[in-house]
LUMBAGU-533537 format. One record per residue (C-alpha): residue number from 1; y, x negated, z. Coordinates in nm, 3 decimals, padded with zeros to 5 digits. Layout:
SITE,k,v,u,w
SITE,NUM,Y,X,Z
...
END
This chain:
SITE,k,v,u,w
SITE,1,06.523,-07.266,10.077
SITE,2,06.682,-07.567,09.923
SITE,3,06.967,-07.759,10.070
SITE,4,07.302,-07.672,09.915
SITE,5,07.567,-07.935,09.933
SITE,6,07.927,-07.836,09.938
SITE,7,08.130,-07.999,09.671
SITE,8,08.420,-08.184,09.816
SITE,9,08.731,-08.178,09.614
SITE,10,08.880,-08.519,09.575
SITE,11,09.253,-08.535,09.621
SITE,12,09.431,-08.696,09.331
SITE,13,09.724,-08.911,09.438
SITE,14,09.996,-09.073,09.235
SITE,15,10.175,-09.393,09.335
SITE,16,10.543,-09.430,09.251
SITE,17,10.815,-09.682,09.323
SITE,18,11.175,-09.597,09.409
SITE,19,11.404,-09.721,09.134
SITE,20,11.673,-09.836,09.381
SITE,21,11.493,-09.972,09.686
SITE,22,11.157,-10.064,09.526
SITE,23,10.995,-09.871,09.811
SITE,24,10.648,-09.746,09.723
SITE,25,10.532,-09.394,09.806
SITE,26,10.240,-09.165,09.728
SITE,27,10.252,-08.804,09.611
SITE,28,09.983,-08.547,09.543
SITE,29,10.160,-08.407,09.239
SITE,30,10.241,-08.580,08.916
SITE,31,10.613,-08.631,08.868
SITE,32,10.763,-08.506,08.541
SITE,33,11.019,-08.793,08.538
SITE,34,10.881,-09.079,08.752
SITE,35,11.167,-09.318,08.665
SITE,36,11.414,-09.078,08.831
SITE,37,11.235,-09.062,09.167
SITE,38,11.421,-09.182,09.475
SITE,39,11.299,-09.245,09.825
SITE,40,11.449,-09.044,10.108
SITE,41,11.632,-09.355,10.228
SITE,42,11.791,-09.412,09.886
SITE,43,11.888,-09.046,09.852
SITE,44,12.073,-09.042,10.183
SITE,45,12.241,-09.376,10.101
SITE,46,12.373,-09.223,09.780
SITE,47,12.467,-08.891,09.945
SITE,48,12.574,-08.960,10.305
SITE,49,12.753,-08.625,10.325
SITE,50,12.418,-08.447,10.268
SITE,51,12.247,-08.630,10.558
SITE,52,12.145,-08.343,10.786
SITE,53,11.874,-08.526,10.976
SITE,54,11.877,-08.481,11.355
SITE,55,12.033,-08.754,11.571
SITE,56,11.688,-08.837,11.713
SITE,57,11.557,-08.927,11.367
SITE,58,11.865,-09.134,11.286
SITE,59,11.828,-09.321,11.616
SITE,60,11.462,-09.404,11.537
SITE,61,11.567,-09.540,11.197
SITE,62,11.845,-09.747,11.355
SITE,63,12.122,-09.558,11.177
SITE,64,12.453,-09.472,11.339
SITE,65,12.446,-09.113,11.456
SITE,66,12.739,-08.898,11.357
SITE,67,12.956,-08.791,11.650
SITE,68,12.879,-08.439,11.761
SITE,69,13.156,-08.189,11.701
SITE,70,13.258,-07.962,11.985
SITE,71,13.379,-07.613,11.917
END
């Protein structure tokens, strides 16, 4: 019997740059509107009320953690 090699699928990646912070990031899907892409950092800077990240993550990033509300 002959040797059968498995074909490895190469992952296609796309490199984009955030339009606000000039931060570069890589995706595995092609963006329909690459000029409108924002990094996570830029999104949360524009929408601070939508920032639902845990306090641990904010602490690692050096961001001020929101005070916890008590019921």
